[in-house]
C-alpha positions as CSV (number, residue, x, y, z in Angstrom):
1,A,5.3,19.3,14.4
2,V,1.6,19.7,13.6
3,A,1.6,23.3,15.0
4,E,4.3,24.2,12.5
5,G,2.2,23.0,9.5
6,N,3.2,19.3,9.2
7,S,-0.3,17.8,9.0
8,T,0.4,14.5,7.2
9,R,1.9,11.5,8.9
10,G,4.8,11.6,6.5
11,G,5.4,15.3,7.2
12,I,5.3,14.7,10.9
13,A,7.7,11.8,10.6
14,N,10.2,13.9,8.5
15,Y,10.0,16.8,11.1
16,L,10.7,14.4,13.9
17,A,13.4,12.4,11.9
18,R,11.5,9.2,12.6
19,R,9.9,6.5,10.5
20,S,6.2,6.9,9.7
21,T,5.5,3.5,11.2
22,D,6.9,4.7,14.5
23,L,4.1,7.3,14.9
24,A,1.0,5.1,15.0
25,H,0.9,4.8,18.8
26,P,1.7,8.4,19.8
27,L,-0.7,9.8,17.2
28,T,-3.4,7.4,18.5
29,V,-2.8,8.5,22.1
30,L,-3.0,12.2,21.1
31,E,-6.3,11.5,19.3
32,D,-7.7,9.6,22.2
33,A,-6.7,12.5,24.5
34,G,-8.6,14.9,22.3
35,L,-5.5,16.9,21.4
36,L,-5.4,16.0,17.8
37,R,-8.1,15.1,15.3
38,R,-7.6,13.1,12.1
39,E,-9.4,14.4,9.1
40,P,-9.6,12.2,5.9
41,D,-8.7,13.6,2.5
42,L,-12.0,13.7,0.5
43,F,-10.2,13.4,-2.8
44,R,-7.4,10.9,-2.1
45,A,-8.1,7.5,-0.8
46,N,-6.4,6.4,2.4
47,R,-4.9,9.9,3.0
48,S,-5.6,12.0,6.0
49,S,-4.2,15.0,7.9
50,Y,-3.9,15.9,11.6
51,R,-5.1,19.1,13.2
52,I,-4.7,20.4,16.7
53,T,-8.1,20.7,18.4
54,E,-7.3,23.5,20.8
55,P,-6.1,26.8,19.1
56,L,-4.4,27.9,22.3
57,I,-1.9,25.1,22.0
58,T,-1.2,26.2,18.4
59,F,-0.8,29.7,19.6
60,Y,1.7,28.6,22.3
61,Q,3.7,26.5,19.9
62,A,3.7,29.0,17.0
63,V,4.0,32.3,18.9
64,M,5.3,31.9,22.4
65,R,7.6,28.9,22.6
66,P,10.1,30.0,19.8
67,V,10.8,33.2,21.7
68,W,10.4,32.2,25.3
69,A,13.7,33.8,26.3
70,Q,12.4,37.1,25.0
71,L,9.1,36.8,26.8
72,E,10.9,36.2,30.1
73,R,12.4,39.7,29.8
74,P,10.4,42.5,31.3
75,G,8.7,44.8,28.8
76,S,9.4,42.6,25.7
77,A,5.9,41.4,25.0
78,A,4.9,44.2,22.6
79,R,7.9,43.7,20.3
80,V,7.5,39.9,20.4
81,W,3.9,40.3,19.4
82,R,4.9,42.6,16.5
83,A,7.4,40.1,15.3
84,A,5.0,37.2,15.6
85,Q,2.3,38.6,13.3
86,R,3.2,36.4,10.2
87,R,3.3,33.2,12.3
88,F,0.1,34.2,14.1
89,H,-1.8,34.8,10.8
90,T,-0.5,31.7,8.9
91,Q,-0.3,29.1,11.7
92,V,-3.1,30.2,14.0
93,L,-5.7,32.4,12.5
94,G,-5.7,30.9,9.0
95,P,-6.2,27.3,9.9
96,R,-8.7,28.2,12.6
97,F,-10.7,30.3,10.1
98,E,-10.8,27.4,7.7
99,H,-12.2,25.1,10.4
100,I,-14.9,27.7,11.3
101,C,-15.9,27.9,7.6
102,R,-16.2,24.1,7.4
103,E,-18.3,24.0,10.6
104,W,-20.5,26.7,9.2
105,C,-21.2,24.7,6.0
106,L,-22.1,21.7,8.1
107,S,-24.3,23.2,10.7
108,S,-25.4,26.7,9.8
109,A,-25.5,27.2,6.0
110,D,-28.9,26.9,4.5
111,E,-29.6,24.4,1.7
112,T,-30.1,27.2,-0.8
113,T,-26.5,28.2,-0.4
114,L,-25.1,24.7,-0.7
115,G,-27.6,23.2,-3.1
116,G,-28.6,20.5,-0.7
117,L,-28.2,18.9,2.7
118,P,-24.5,18.3,3.5
119,A,-23.7,14.7,4.7
120,H,-20.0,15.5,5.2
121,V,-17.8,18.6,5.1
122,G,-14.1,18.3,4.9
123,H,-11.1,19.2,2.8
124,G,-8.6,17.6,0.5
125,V,-5.9,17.8,-2.2
126,V,-6.5,17.5,-5.9
127,T,-3.7,16.7,-8.4
128,D,-3.6,17.8,-12.0
129,Q,-2.1,14.8,-13.7
130,K,-1.1,16.7,-16.8
131,T,0.8,19.6,-15.1
132,R,1.6,17.8,-11.8
133,A,0.2,20.8,-10.0
134,T,-1.6,20.2,-6.7
135,Y,-4.5,22.2,-5.4
136,E,-5.6,22.3,-1.7
137,V,-9.4,22.5,-1.3
138,D,-10.1,24.3,2.0
139,V,-13.8,23.4,2.0
140,A,-15.5,20.5,0.4
141,V,-19.2,19.7,0.9
142,V,-20.5,16.3,0.0
143,G,-24.2,15.5,-0.1
144,L,-26.3,12.4,0.3
145,A,-25.8,9.7,-2.3
146,D,-29.4,8.6,-3.1
147,D,-28.3,6.6,-6.1
148,G,-24.9,6.3,-7.7
149,R,-22.1,8.7,-7.0
150,P,-22.4,11.1,-4.1
151,P,-22.9,14.7,-5.2
152,L,-20.2,17.2,-4.4
153,L,-22.5,20.1,-3.4
154,A,-19.8,22.8,-3.1
155,I,-16.1,23.5,-2.9
156,G,-14.6,26.6,-1.4
157,E,-11.5,28.6,-0.8
158,V,-10.8,30.4,2.5
159,K,-8.6,33.5,3.0
160,W,-8.2,35.2,6.3
161,G,-6.1,38.3,5.4
162,E,-6.4,38.4,1.6
163,V,-8.9,40.2,-0.5
164,M,-10.3,37.6,-2.9
165,G,-10.6,38.2,-6.6
166,V,-11.5,36.5,-9.9
167,G,-8.2,34.6,-9.7
168,H,-9.6,32.6,-6.8
169,L,-12.8,31.9,-8.8
170,T,-10.7,30.7,-11.8
171,R,-8.8,28.4,-9.4
172,L,-12.0,26.9,-8.0
173,Q,-13.4,26.3,-11.5
174,R,-10.3,24.4,-12.5
175,I,-10.5,22.3,-9.3
176,R,-14.1,21.5,-10.0
177,T,-13.1,20.3,-13.5
178,L,-10.3,18.1,-12.1
179,I,-12.6,16.5,-9.4
180,G,-15.2,15.8,-12.1
181,A,-12.6,14.0,-14.2
182,Q,-11.8,11.7,-11.2
183,G,-15.3,10.3,-11.4
184,R,-15.6,9.8,-7.6
185,Y,-18.2,12.6,-7.1
186,D,-21.0,14.0,-9.2
187,T,-19.9,17.6,-9.9
188,S,-22.7,18.5,-12.3
189,A,-24.2,21.0,-9.8
190,T,-21.2,21.8,-7.6
191,R,-21.3,25.3,-6.3
192,L,-18.3,27.5,-5.7
193,L,-17.8,29.4,-2.4
194,C,-15.3,32.1,-1.5
195,F,-14.8,32.8,2.2
196,S,-12.8,35.9,3.2
197,A,-12.3,38.0,6.3
198,A,-10.6,40.8,4.2
199,G,-13.3,41.3,1.5
200,F,-13.7,40.8,-2.2
201,T,-12.9,42.7,-5.3
202,D,-15.6,44.4,-7.3
203,E,-14.9,42.0,-10.2
204,L,-15.6,39.0,-7.9
205,R,-18.7,40.6,-6.6
206,E,-20.0,41.0,-10.1
207,A,-19.3,37.3,-10.7
208,A,-21.3,36.6,-7.6
209,Q,-24.2,38.6,-8.9
210,A,-24.1,36.6,-12.1
211,G,-24.4,33.4,-10.1
212,A,-20.9,32.1,-10.7
213,V,-19.8,32.1,-7.1
214,T,-21.2,32.7,-3.6
215,L,-19.3,35.1,-1.3
216,I,-19.3,34.6,2.5
217,D,-17.7,37.2,4.8
218,V,-17.2,37.1,8.6
219,A,-20.5,38.9,9.3
220,Q,-22.4,36.2,7.5
221,L,-20.6,33.4,9.3
222,Y,-21.5,34.8,12.7
223,Q,-25.0,35.9,11.9
224,S,-26.2,32.6,10.6
């Protein structure tokens, strides 16, 4: 269920056709075994999502298991792999790249990039009450709360196979406004980050030069 994108307890329950209350014990066992990790939603109280800790398990569930009969046939691996590219990118590479970006913010990014020392890095969902639209925040960096509300140092969007443009920046700006209206975090100095393995448009690079956003590519992630 989790490998196919059902990350919330409710989503997992629906996938399994079980009640959400029935999942407490099996989810706890999977967490204790180190197969799943529970990640709190930084913008919605008492909400969390579940992630598979080992990418090879996700790969098996997303790419191999659905076509096992094909893989048992000699010489079929190449065409199975060609047909699996969409699932591989959306269910394996994409989520793993998001995790790498969050880990980079927590352990490798310098304070000049984030605007301070991160106390916690996670993700979450923000809702626009007026339009009922929901926005998933791939990277959220929370700083130390010396006095009052904790500062939201940065929020970021992650794309593995998509060239990022000014539309992604506009989306992040809107999300920052919505988070500020919630009142939970201090967003007065929140920085905007775009992570992409496919690159950035010239317009977005110009915005970065003007200081509106920070762009991080794969080379920067692995050189830091």
